[in-house]
N, C-alpha and C positions, 0 to 999 in steps of 0.2 A: 034691274039687277036684284037678285035674291037678297033679302035683308039679312040672311044668316051668313052671307059671305063676308069675310073679314078684310077690311082695308088695313094692310100692315105697313105702318109708317113709323115704326119705332127706331129711335136713334141707336146705333151700335155703341155709342159712347155714353158712359154713365155720367162722368164729369171730367173736367180737365184740371190739372195742376200745372200751371204755367203752360209750357209747350207739350207736356206729357198728357196723353189721353188714357184714361182708365176705361177699358172697353168691357162689355158684357162677356165677350168671348174669352178674354184672359181670366176674368173672375170665375166664370164657369169652369174653365180648364183647371184652375187652381183648386176650386171646390171639389172637383172630381177626385183629386188626390187625397184631400182631407176625408171625404166620405169613404173612399176605398180603404184608407188606412184604418178607420174606425171599424169597418165591417170585417176586414181581415184580422184585426186584433181579436175580435170575438171568435173567429175561426181558429186562430192559434191557441187561444185560451181554452177552447173546448178540448184540444188535444194536449194541453199542458206543455206546449212548445214555447220556449223563451221568446219574449217580445224582442230580444236582441236581434234575432234573425229577421223579424219583420222590419225593424228600423234599418237594418243593413240592406234588406231587399228593396225597400222603398227608394233608396238612392239609385240602385241599379235600374229599377223599373222606370224612374223618372228620366234618367239619361237615355235609356234604350227606347222608351216610348217617344220622347220628343225628337230624337234623332231619326227614328223610323218614320214617324209621321211626316217630318219635313223632307227627308231624302226621298221618301216614297212619292210625294207629290212632284218634286223636282225631276225625278228620274222617269216616273211613269207617265206624267201628264205634260210637262213642259221641259223636256230634255234639251230641245234645240236652243231654248233661251238660256237655261241655267248652266249648260256646259260652257257657255261664253261669259257667264257671270257667277263664277264659283263662290265669290265672297257673299253674294246675296243668298246663295243656297245655304250657307252655314250660319250667317248672322242676320238678325231681324232688321236689316237696313236695305235701302235702295238708292242707287245713284241717280240723281236728278240734275237738271241744268244748274241748280243752285248748290250742288254738292251732295254729300251723303245725308240721307234722311232716315230717322228711325220710323219704321212702319209696323213692327211686330212681324210675326210669322204668318203671312197671308198666303195660305196654301198648305194644307195638311192632308195626307191620304191615310185613311184608316187601314188599308191593306199594308202599307208601309209600317204603320204603328204595330200591327200584329207581328210582322217580321222582326221589328225592333225589340218587342217584348220577348219573343222566343230566343233571340240572340242574347239579350241581357240576362235572361234566366239561365242560359248555359254558363255564362261567366260567373254568375252568382253561385250556382251549384258547384262549379269547379273550385271556387274560393272557400265555400263553407262545407263542402262534402255532402250536402243534402242531395237526395235522389231527385233527378230532374222531373220525372213524372209526378212525384209526390208534391213538388213545389208548383208545377204548372197546373195540376188539378185544383189546387186551392187558389192560385192566382186568378184563373179565368172566372171564378165565381163573381169577382167584382168588376171585370172588364166591361160588362154590359152597362153598369152604372156610369162608369167613366165615359164610355162611348155615347151614352145618352146626353151627358153634360156637354160634350163637344157638339152634338147635333143641335141642342138648344142654342148653343153659341152660334152655329150656322144660321139658325132662325133669326137671331137678333141681328145678324149681319145681312139678312135678306139674300142669302146665297144658297146654292145647291138645292134648289126647289124643283118641283116637277113640272109637267106639261099642263096645258090649260084643261080646266075641268068645269063641268056644270053642277057638280055636287055642292050642297049647301055649305060645306066647310072649306071651300076654296079660299085661298089667301091672295089678295091683290098686293103684290110687292112693289109698292109705290116708289121706294127708294132705288129700286133697280130698273125703273122706267116702265113697269108693267101696267097695263090697263085692264087686263083680263084676269079672272081668278085662276090660280094655279094649285096643283096638288101640293100641300105642305109636307113634302116627303121627309123633311127633317123631323117632323113630329111622328110620322109613321115609323121611321127608323128608331127614334128615341124610345117610343113606347114598346116596340118589339124587343129592344135591348134590355129595357127595365124588366119586362115580363120574363125574359130568359134568365137574367141574373137573380131575380127574386125566386124563381123556381129552383135554381141551382143552390142558392143559399139555404132555402127552407129544406130542400132535400138533404143537404149535407148536415145541417144542424139537428134535424130530427132523426137522422139515421144513427142507430146505437153503435154500429161497427163501421170502421172506415170503408168507403166504397172501393170497388176494384180499381186498382191503379189504371189510369187512362180513361175510365168511364166518363167522368165529368168533362175531361178535355175533349173527348170524342163527340159527346152530345153538344158541347159548346160550339165546336167548329161547324158541325152540320147545321144546327138550328140558326146560328147567327149568320152564316154566309148564305144559306138558302134564303133567309129573310132578305138579306142584302141583295141577292141575285134577283129576287122577284120585284122588290121595290124599285130597282134600277129601270124596270120597264116603264115606270111612271115618271122618271127623271128626265130633265133636259140634259143634253150632253155638256160635260164640263169644258171640253175643248172642241173646236169646230171640226177637227179631223176625225172625231168619233162619229159624225153624222152619217158617214158612208158605211159604218160597221153594222153587221147584223146584231151582234152583241157588243155593248160598249166595254171600255177598259175595266170598269168596276166589276162587270160580270165575268170577263175573262180572268181577272185576278181572283175572283171568288171560287172558281172551279177547282183549283189545286187544293184549297183549304177544305172544301166539301169532300173531295176524294180522300184527303188525309184523315178527316174526321171519321169517315166510314171505315177506313183501314184500322185506325186506332181502336174504334169501338169493337170491331170484329175481333181483333187480337186481345182486347180486354176480356171478352167473353170466352174465347177459345183457349186462351192461356192466362195464367195468373201473372200479368206483367209485373216485373219488379219482385220484391220479396216482402215478407212481413217485417215491418220496421220497428226497431227499438232505438229511439232517438235520445234516450236518457244520457248515454255516455258522450254523445256528440254535443248535447246541450251543456253538460258539465264542463267539457273541454272549452267550449266557446265562452262560457261564463267566467272561467278562470282567466282567459285572455283579456276579457273586459276589465277584470280587476288588476 
C-alpha cells in the first residue's frame, strides 16, 4: 500500500449530550451560514445597501436551501421510499421498531438546494421589491463556500466518495467498509467550489463599477455545474439504479443549469439585463418599516 494513501476512520460525531449527537456535518452546515453572512455583509457594505436586507434574506435563504436540499434528495434519488414515508421527508426522524428516532437530515441533494435558493430568492425579491438578478448575482458569490462546507461534512460522514484509485491521495473509507483507496471526490468538489467563490468575490470587490446584471450568475452556473458534471465521472453511484445509466442523476441534473448559465451569460453581454439601479429610496422605505 502506498504510504501516502489515507486511512480515513474519523468519527462523524464530535461529542454526545445525552442521547443527542453533535455531528461534524451539522456543525459545518451551520458554519456555512455564518461564513456566508459575514462575506455577504462586506458585499452589501461595498454598495451601501442596508444590512436589514441581508438579515431578511438570510432567513429566506436558510429555509429555501434546507427545503431544497432535503426535497431534492427525496424526490430525485429515493422517491419510491419517501413517497410512502412523507413524515421522514420533512422531519429529521426515522421510524424504527422501537418507535420514532431523531437521525438528522441524512440525505441532501445540492441540485435541490440550488432550486430551493432560486425559489427563495423569488419570494424574497417579491417581498422587498429588490430586483431578482441584482440579488442572485450577489447571493451566488457565497454559495460555493457553503457548498464546500457541506462536502467537508460528507467527508466526515465517509459518504459520497469516488471509485477506487491508485493515486497517492486516495482515501480508504474504513467506516463504510472499504479496503481499497477511493477518490476523495468530496475534497475535489469542495476545492472547486472554494476556488469559484473566491474568484467571484475578488472580482466583485475589486471592480469599481457594478458588473453587468446576470454576468456573475451566468459564470457561477456554468463553472460550478461543469465541475460537478466532470467530478461525477469519478464518483460511485449514490443509488444502485444509477449503475445502468450512461450519465448518472447528478450529471443529468447539472445539464439544465449549465445551459441556463450559457443563456444568461449570452443575454448579459448582448443586452443590458435589468436597469441601472438606485436603491436609496427603497432602502429608506425599508429602514422606516424597521423603526
